[in-house]
Biopython code that builds the backbone (N, CA, C, O; Angstrom):
import numpy as np
from Bio.PDB.StructureBuilder import StructureBuilder

atoms = [
    (1, "UNK", "N", (7.372, 0.066, -13.104)),
    (1, "UNK", "CA", (6.750, -1.176, -13.418)),
    (1, "UNK", "C", (7.629, -2.349, -13.119)),
    (1, "UNK", "O", (7.151, -3.443, -12.821)),
    (2, "UNK", "N", (9.031, -2.103, -13.207)),
    (2, "UNK", "CA", (9.925, -3.245, -12.754)),
    (2, "UNK", "C", (9.770, -3.410, -11.350)),
    (2, "UNK", "O", (9.833, -4.578, -10.968)),
    (3, "UNK", "N", (9.598, -2.611, -10.556)),
    (3, "UNK", "CA", (9.546, -2.786, -9.047)),
    (3, "UNK", "C", (8.465, -3.548, -8.639)),
    (3, "UNK", "O", (8.498, -4.252, -7.630)),
    (4, "UNK", "N", (7.331, -3.422, -9.510)),
    (4, "UNK", "CA", (5.878, -4.196, -9.171)),
    (4, "UNK", "C", (6.359, -5.757, -9.597)),
    (4, "UNK", "O", (6.271, -6.644, -8.747)),
    (5, "UNK", "N", (6.826, -6.030, -10.831)),
    (5, "UNK", "CA", (7.141, -7.142, -11.321)),
    (5, "UNK", "C", (8.060, -7.897, -10.421)),
    (5, "UNK", "O", (7.873, -9.100, -10.236)),
    (6, "UNK", "N", (9.146, -7.193, -9.791)),
    (6, "UNK", "CA", (10.173, -7.927, -8.952)),
    (6, "UNK", "C", (9.361, -8.267, -7.707)),
    (6, "UNK", "O", (9.474, -9.379, -7.192)),
    (7, "UNK", "N", (8.571, -7.367, -7.228)),
    (7, "UNK", "CA", (7.813, -7.468, -6.036)),
    (7, "UNK", "C", (6.809, -8.623, -5.942)),
    (7, "UNK", "O", (6.498, -9.236, -4.921)),
    (8, "UNK", "N", (6.276, -8.845, -7.417)),
    (8, "UNK", "CA", (5.395, -10.037, -7.318)),
    (8, "UNK", "C", (6.197, -11.353, -7.549)),
    (8, "UNK", "O", (5.796, -12.457, -7.181)),
    (9, "UNK", "N", (7.230, -11.147, -8.120)),
    (9, "UNK", "CA", (7.990, -12.555, -8.316)),
    (9, "UNK", "C", (8.565, -12.914, -6.858)),
    (9, "UNK", "O", (8.736, -14.109, -6.619)),
    (10, "UNK", "N", (8.843, -12.071, -5.973)),
    (10, "UNK", "CA", (9.445, -12.281, -4.741)),
    (10, "UNK", "C", (8.406, -13.252, -3.975)),
    (10, "UNK", "O", (8.830, -14.012, -3.104)),
    (11, "UNK", "N", (7.244, -13.220, -4.264)),
    (11, "UNK", "CA", (6.210, -14.150, -3.630)),
    (11, "UNK", "C", (6.612, -15.649, -3.841)),
    (11, "UNK", "O", (6.341, -16.490, -2.984)),
    (12, "UNK", "N", (7.202, -15.931, -4.889)),
    (12, "UNK", "CA", (7.583, -17.248, -5.101)),
    (12, "UNK", "C", (8.759, -17.819, -4.121)),
    (12, "UNK", "O", (9.049, -19.011, -4.024)),
    (13, "UNK", "N", (9.296, -16.895, -3.510)),
    (13, "UNK", "CA", (10.553, -17.237, -2.548)),
    (13, "UNK", "C", (10.090, -17.075, -1.136)),
    (13, "UNK", "O", (9.698, -15.975, -0.746)),
    (14, "UNK", "N", (10.120, -18.208, -0.287)),
    (14, "UNK", "CA", (9.719, -18.102, 1.063)),
    (14, "UNK", "C", (10.718, -17.155, 1.906)),
    (14, "UNK", "O", (11.923, -17.405, 1.907)),
    (15, "UNK", "N", (10.263, -16.218, 2.520)),
    (15, "UNK", "CA", (10.982, -15.169, 3.341)),
    (15, "UNK", "C", (11.535, -14.108, 2.471)),
    (15, "UNK", "O", (12.318, -13.362, 3.059)),
    (16, "UNK", "N", (11.325, -13.843, 1.200)),
    (16, "UNK", "CA", (11.920, -12.985, 0.429)),
    (16, "UNK", "C", (11.388, -11.509, 0.925)),
    (16, "UNK", "O", (12.104, -10.508, 0.928)),
    (17, "UNK", "N", (10.147, -11.536, 1.303)),
    (17, "UNK", "CA", (9.543, -10.176, 1.917)),
    (17, "UNK", "C", (10.253, -9.723, 3.215)),
    (17, "UNK", "O", (10.320, -8.534, 3.525)),
    (18, "UNK", "N", (10.694, -10.559, 3.839)),
    (18, "UNK", "CA", (11.330, -10.092, 5.031)),
    (18, "UNK", "C", (12.797, -9.631, 5.039)),
    (18, "UNK", "O", (13.327, -9.228, 6.075)),
    (19, "UNK", "N", (13.432, -9.698, 3.879)),
    (19, "UNK", "CA", (14.757, -9.127, 3.615)),
    (19, "UNK", "C", (14.654, -7.733, 3.440)),
    (19, "UNK", "O", (13.597, -7.141, 3.224)),
    (20, "UNK", "N", (15.897, -7.157, 3.547)),
    (20, "UNK", "CA", (15.848, -5.735, 3.392)),
    (20, "UNK", "C", (15.468, -5.272, 2.241)),
    (20, "UNK", "O", (14.718, -4.296, 2.224)),
    (21, "UNK", "N", (15.910, -5.881, 1.020)),
    (21, "UNK", "CA", (15.395, -5.483, -0.198)),
    (21, "UNK", "C", (13.793, -5.649, -0.416)),
    (21, "UNK", "O", (13.131, -4.898, -1.133)),
    (22, "UNK", "N", (13.295, -6.711, 0.288)),
    (22, "UNK", "CA", (11.790, -7.063, 0.218)),
    (22, "UNK", "C", (10.982, -5.865, 1.073)),
    (22, "UNK", "O", (9.893, -5.418, 0.712)),
    (23, "UNK", "N", (11.562, -5.513, 2.028)),
    (23, "UNK", "CA", (10.808, -4.406, 2.857)),
    (23, "UNK", "C", (11.041, -3.097, 2.033)),
    (23, "UNK", "O", (10.182, -2.215, 2.021)),
    (24, "UNK", "N", (12.139, -2.990, 1.389)),
    (24, "UNK", "CA", (12.208, -1.656, 0.614)),
    (24, "UNK", "C", (11.351, -1.535, -0.567)),
    (24, "UNK", "O", (10.841, -0.468, -0.908)),
    (25, "UNK", "N", (11.193, -2.699, -1.217)),
    (25, "UNK", "CA", (10.193, -2.732, -2.391)),
    (25, "UNK", "C", (8.804, -2.635, -1.835)),
    (25, "UNK", "O", (7.976, -1.913, -2.389)),
    (26, "UNK", "N", (8.508, -3.349, -0.738)),
    (26, "UNK", "CA", (7.215, -3.189, -0.105)),
    (26, "UNK", "C", (6.664, -1.773, 0.148)),
    (26, "UNK", "O", (5.505, -1.443, -0.104)),
    (27, "UNK", "N", (7.720, -0.873, 0.731)),
    (27, "UNK", "CA", (7.334, 0.502, 1.023)),
    (27, "UNK", "C", (7.033, 1.315, -0.328)),
    (27, "UNK", "O", (6.257, 2.271, -0.345)),
    (28, "UNK", "N", (7.730, 0.839, -1.477)),
    (28, "UNK", "CA", (7.575, 1.560, -2.642)),
    (28, "UNK", "C", (6.164, 1.067, -3.483)),
    (28, "UNK", "O", (5.431, 1.879, -4.047)),
    (29, "UNK", "N", (5.923, -0.362, -3.467)),
    (29, "UNK", "CA", (4.979, -1.054, -4.348)),
    (29, "UNK", "C", (3.664, -0.924, -3.600)),
    (29, "UNK", "O", (2.680, -0.424, -4.145)),
    (30, "UNK", "N", (3.647, -1.395, -2.290)),
    (30, "UNK", "CA", (2.266, -1.604, -1.517)),
    (30, "UNK", "C", (1.445, -0.406, -1.564)),
    (30, "UNK", "O", (0.233, -0.559, -1.717)),
    (31, "UNK", "N", (1.957, 0.832, -1.450)),
    (31, "UNK", "CA", (0.838, 1.777, -1.308)),
    (31, "UNK", "C", (0.005, 2.034, -2.789)),
    (31, "UNK", "O", (-1.202, 2.273, -2.828)),
    (32, "UNK", "N", (0.786, 1.948, -3.861)),
    (32, "UNK", "CA", (0.071, 1.930, -5.164)),
    (32, "UNK", "C", (-0.771, 0.521, -5.330)),
    (32, "UNK", "O", (-1.950, 0.486, -5.680)),
    (33, "UNK", "N", (-0.156, -0.362, -5.093)),
    (33, "UNK", "CA", (-0.851, -1.673, -5.393)),
    (33, "UNK", "C", (-2.063, -1.914, -4.483)),
    (33, "UNK", "O", (-2.938, -2.712, -4.820)),
    (34, "UNK", "N", (-2.120, -1.227, -3.328)),
    (34, "UNK", "CA", (-3.284, -1.511, -2.424)),
    (34, "UNK", "C", (-4.545, -0.923, -3.043)),
    (34, "UNK", "O", (-5.655, -1.361, -2.744)),
    (35, "UNK", "N", (-4.369, 0.062, -3.900)),
    (35, "UNK", "CA", (-5.636, 0.671, -4.473)),
    (35, "UNK", "C", (-6.448, -0.329, -5.368)),
    (35, "UNK", "O", (-7.594, -0.085, -5.745)),
    (36, "UNK", "N", (-5.731, -1.525, -5.690)),
    (36, "UNK", "CA", (-6.382, -2.514, -6.637)),
    (36, "UNK", "C", (-6.691, -3.896, -5.870)),
    (36, "UNK", "O", (-6.709, -4.951, -6.503)),
    (37, "UNK", "N", (-6.911, -3.858, -4.610)),
    (37, "UNK", "CA", (-7.217, -4.972, -3.683)),
    (37, "UNK", "C", (-8.496, -5.660, -4.160)),
    (37, "UNK", "O", (-8.766, -6.788, -3.745)),
    (38, "UNK", "N", (-9.298, -5.012, -5.027)),
    (38, "UNK", "CA", (-10.447, -5.636, -5.558)),
    (38, "UNK", "C", (-10.141, -6.720, -6.705)),
    (38, "UNK", "O", (-11.012, -7.506, -7.077)),
    (39, "UNK", "N", (-8.986, -6.709, -7.178)),
    (39, "UNK", "CA", (-8.609, -7.564, -8.238)),
    (39, "UNK", "C", (-8.316, -8.994, -7.747)),
    (39, "UNK", "O", (-7.173, -9.433, -7.875)),
    (40, "UNK", "N", (-9.256, -9.721, -7.210)),
    (40, "UNK", "CA", (-9.121, -11.128, -6.523)),
    (40, "UNK", "C", (-10.016, -12.075, -7.375)),
    (40, "UNK", "O", (-11.169, -11.720, -7.619)),
    (41, "UNK", "N", (-9.583, -13.163, -7.800)),
    (41, "UNK", "CA", (-10.451, -14.337, -8.355)),
    (41, "UNK", "C", (-10.064, -15.442, -7.413)),
    (41, "UNK", "O", (-8.968, -15.972, -7.595)),
    (42, "UNK", "N", (-10.823, -15.851, -6.436)),
    (42, "UNK", "CA", (-10.511, -16.842, -5.500)),
    (42, "UNK", "C", (-9.397, -16.500, -4.701)),
    (42, "UNK", "O", (-9.381, -15.500, -3.984)),
    (43, "UNK", "N", (-8.306, -17.439, -4.821)),
    (43, "UNK", "CA", (-7.048, -17.142, -3.948)),
    (43, "UNK", "C", (-6.084, -16.386, -4.897)),
    (43, "UNK", "O", (-4.951, -16.102, -4.508)),
    (44, "UNK", "N", (-6.478, -16.086, -6.028)),
    (44, "UNK", "CA", (-5.363, -15.414, -6.994)),
    (44, "UNK", "C", (-5.656, -13.924, -6.894)),
    (44, "UNK", "O", (-6.765, -13.400, -7.006)),
    (45, "UNK", "N", (-4.496, -13.326, -6.668)),
    (45, "UNK", "CA", (-4.550, -11.812, -6.771)),
    (45, "UNK", "C", (-4.101, -11.311, -7.994)),
    (45, "UNK", "O", (-3.069, -11.775, -8.479)),
    (46, "UNK", "N", (-4.773, -10.366, -8.606)),
    (46, "UNK", "CA", (-4.367, -9.766, -9.888)),
    (46, "UNK", "C", (-3.812, -8.248, -9.798)),
    (46, "UNK", "O", (-3.557, -7.591, -10.807)),
    (47, "UNK", "N", (-3.650, -7.756, -8.455)),
    (47, "UNK", "CA", (-3.177, -6.538, -8.061)),
    (47, "UNK", "C", (-1.995, -6.059, -9.073)),
    (47, "UNK", "O", (-2.119, -5.055, -9.773)),
    (48, "UNK", "N", (-0.922, -6.822, -9.075)),
    (48, "UNK", "CA", (0.195, -6.426, -9.996)),
    (48, "UNK", "C", (-0.139, -6.120, -11.348)),
    (48, "UNK", "O", (0.324, -5.135, -11.924)),
    (49, "UNK", "N", (-1.089, -7.096, -11.983)),
    (49, "UNK", "CA", (-1.293, -6.902, -13.362)),
    (49, "UNK", "C", (-2.104, -5.779, -13.587)),
    (49, "UNK", "O", (-1.889, -5.120, -14.605)),
    (50, "UNK", "N", (-3.064, -5.420, -12.760)),
    (50, "UNK", "CA", (-3.804, -4.141, -12.791)),
    (50, "UNK", "C", (-3.026, -2.939, -12.603)),
    (50, "UNK", "O", (-3.269, -1.936, -13.273)),
    (51, "UNK", "N", (-2.096, -2.970, -11.727)),
    (51, "UNK", "CA", (-1.321, -1.695, -11.303)),
    (51, "UNK", "C", (-0.374, -1.484, -12.600)),
    (51, "UNK", "O", (-0.212, -0.335, -13.008)),
    (52, "UNK", "N", (0.226, -2.523, -13.228)),
    (52, "UNK", "CA", (1.028, -2.275, -14.513)),
    (52, "UNK", "C", (0.163, -1.743, -15.526)),
    (52, "UNK", "O", (0.546, -0.781, -16.191)),
    (53, "UNK", "N", (-1.018, -2.289, -15.727)),
    (53, "UNK", "CA", (-1.794, -1.716, -16.686)),
    (53, "UNK", "C", (-2.230, -0.286, -16.514)),
    (53, "UNK", "O", (-2.316, 0.468, -17.483)),
    (54, "UNK", "N", (-2.493, 0.075, -15.332)),
    (54, "UNK", "CA", (-2.801, 1.408, -15.053)),
    (54, "UNK", "C", (-1.642, 2.324, -15.353)),
    (54, "UNK", "O", (-1.825, 3.358, -15.994)),
    (55, "UNK", "N", (-0.458, 1.971, -14.906)),
    (55, "UNK", "CA", (0.736, 2.654, -14.997)),
    (55, "UNK", "C", (1.082, 2.750, -16.576)),
    (55, "UNK", "O", (1.631, 3.781, -16.966)),
    (56, "UNK", "N", (0.820, 1.841, -17.391)),
    (56, "UNK", "CA", (0.759, 1.927, -18.750)),
    (56, "UNK", "C", (0.063, 2.870, -19.415)),
    (56, "UNK", "O", (0.588, 3.442, -20.370)),
    (57, "UNK", "N", (-1.338, 3.196, -18.969)),
    (57, "UNK", "CA", (-2.006, 3.928, -19.514)),
    (57, "UNK", "C", (-1.595, 5.418, -18.989)),
    (57, "UNK", "O", (-1.601, 6.342, -19.803)),
    (58, "UNK", "N", (-1.272, 5.626, -17.761)),
    (58, "UNK", "CA", (-0.767, 6.839, -17.301)),
    (58, "UNK", "C", (0.389, 7.340, -18.211)),
    (58, "UNK", "O", (0.442, 8.495, -18.631)),
    (59, "UNK", "N", (1.318, 6.371, -18.483)),
    (59, "UNK", "CA", (2.594, 6.637, -19.226)),
    (59, "UNK", "C", (2.258, 7.283, -20.482)),
    (59, "UNK", "O", (2.724, 8.343, -20.899)),
    (60, "UNK", "N", (1.235, 6.390, -21.147)),
    (60, "UNK", "CA", (0.788, 6.842, -22.576)),
    (60, "UNK", "C", (0.139, 8.077, -22.476)),
    (60, "UNK", "O", (0.409, 8.927, -23.325)),
    (61, "UNK", "N", (-0.712, 8.347, -21.544)),
    (61, "UNK", "CA", (-1.253, 9.775, -21.379)),
    (61, "UNK", "C", (-0.321, 10.839, -21.269)),
    (61, "UNK", "O", (-0.440, 11.815, -22.009)),
    (62, "UNK", "N", (0.641, 10.765, -20.389)),
    (62, "UNK", "CA", (1.798, 11.721, -20.230)),
    (62, "UNK", "C", (2.647, 11.939, -21.495)),
    (62, "UNK", "O", (3.215, 13.009, -21.711)),
    (63, "UNK", "N", (2.710, 10.899, -22.306)),
    (63, "UNK", "CA", (3.569, 10.946, -23.610)),
    (63, "UNK", "C", (2.723, 11.880, -24.664)),
    (63, "UNK", "O", (3.176, 12.705, -25.458)),
    (64, "UNK", "N", (1.452, 11.528, -24.447)),
    (64, "UNK", "CA", (0.531, 12.282, -25.393)),
    (64, "UNK", "C", (0.516, 13.806, -25.032)),
    (64, "UNK", "O", (0.577, 14.673, -25.903)),
    (65, "UNK", "N", (0.426, 14.099, -23.593)),
    (65, "UNK", "CA", (0.361, 15.530, -23.205)),
    (65, "UNK", "C", (1.795, 16.199, -23.549)),
    (65, "UNK", "O", (1.856, 17.375, -23.906)),
    (66, "UNK", "N", (2.857, 15.449, -23.432)),
    (66, "UNK", "CA", (4.131, 16.126, -23.678)),
    (66, "UNK", "C", (4.200, 16.451, -25.260)),
    (66, "UNK", "O", (4.769, 17.457, -25.683)),
    (67, "UNK", "N", (3.615, 15.575, -26.026)),
    (67, "UNK", "CA", (3.740, 15.799, -27.446)),
    (67, "UNK", "C", (2.863, 16.909, -27.894)),
    (67, "UNK", "O", (3.174, 17.624, -28.847)),
    (68, "UNK", "N", (1.771, 17.057, -27.215)),
    (68, "UNK", "CA", (0.822, 18.296, -27.502)),
    (68, "UNK", "C", (1.506, 19.495, -26.995)),
    (68, "UNK", "O", (1.356, 20.566, -27.584)),
    (69, "UNK", "N", (2.257, 19.398, -25.930)),
    (69, "UNK", "CA", (2.925, 20.658, -25.430)),
    (69, "UNK", "C", (4.058, 21.123, -26.437)),
    (69, "UNK", "O", (4.176, 22.301, -26.774)),
    (70, "UNK", "N", (4.801, 20.205, -26.847)),
    (70, "UNK", "CA", (5.860, 20.397, -27.653)),
    (70, "UNK", "C", (5.364, 21.010, -29.160)),
    (70, "UNK", "O", (6.028, 21.885, -29.715)),
    (71, "UNK", "N", (4.348, 20.554, -29.654)),
    (71, "UNK", "CA", (3.803, 20.976, -30.758)),
    (71, "UNK", "C", (3.375, 22.562, -30.537)),
    (71, "UNK", "O", (3.695, 23.516, -31.247)),
    (72, "UNK", "N", (2.585, 22.560, -29.382)),
    (72, "UNK", "CA", (2.023, 24.010, -29.209)),
    (72, "UNK", "C", (3.152, 25.080, -29.041)),
    (72, "UNK", "O", (2.988, 26.243, -29.409)),
    (73, "UNK", "N", (4.314, 24.624, -28.464)),
    (73, "UNK", "CA", (5.376, 25.769, -28.301)),
    (73, "UNK", "C", (6.297, 25.677, -29.419)),
    (73, "UNK", "O", (7.270, 26.430, -29.361)),
    (74, "UNK", "N", (6.181, 24.825, -30.538)),
    (74, "UNK", "CA", (6.898, 24.825, -31.636)),
    (74, "UNK", "C", (8.242, 24.182, -31.536)),
    (74, "UNK", "O", (9.151, 24.384, -32.341)),
    (75, "UNK", "N", (8.319, 23.293, -30.361)),
    (75, "UNK", "CA", (9.827, 22.795, -30.185)),
    (75, "UNK", "C", (9.904, 21.338, -30.899)),
    (75, "UNK", "O", (10.917, 20.640, -30.856)),
    (76, "UNK", "N", (8.801, 21.000, -31.506)),
    (76, "UNK", "CA", (8.720, 19.450, -32.113)),
    (76, "UNK", "C", (8.616, 19.481, -33.521)),
    (76, "UNK", "O", (8.544, 18.431, -34.158)),
]
sb = StructureBuilder()
sb.init_structure("model")
sb.init_model(0)
sb.init_chain("A")
sb.init_seg("    ")
for serial, (resi, resn, name, xyz) in enumerate(atoms, 1):
    if name == "N":
        sb.init_residue(resn, " ", resi, " ")
    sb.init_atom(name, np.array(xyz, "f"), 0.0, 1.0, " ", f" {name:<3s}", serial, name[0])
structure = sb.get_structure()
């Protein structure tokens, strides 16, 4: 989530995507964020917001599954 936020904030700085750090984050963030290219309103893109929302849902689901497994195995 932090990588998505930093990558989105880099758009405010000219040439930030062309730096080594920007290219590194692009290789990490762009493949996942490209799934949400539909999230546009005019010229505003909401891909980072949708991507963070989806990651939050996935994280909550994984915590729930982990808790269920721990209870089933008696470790919790």
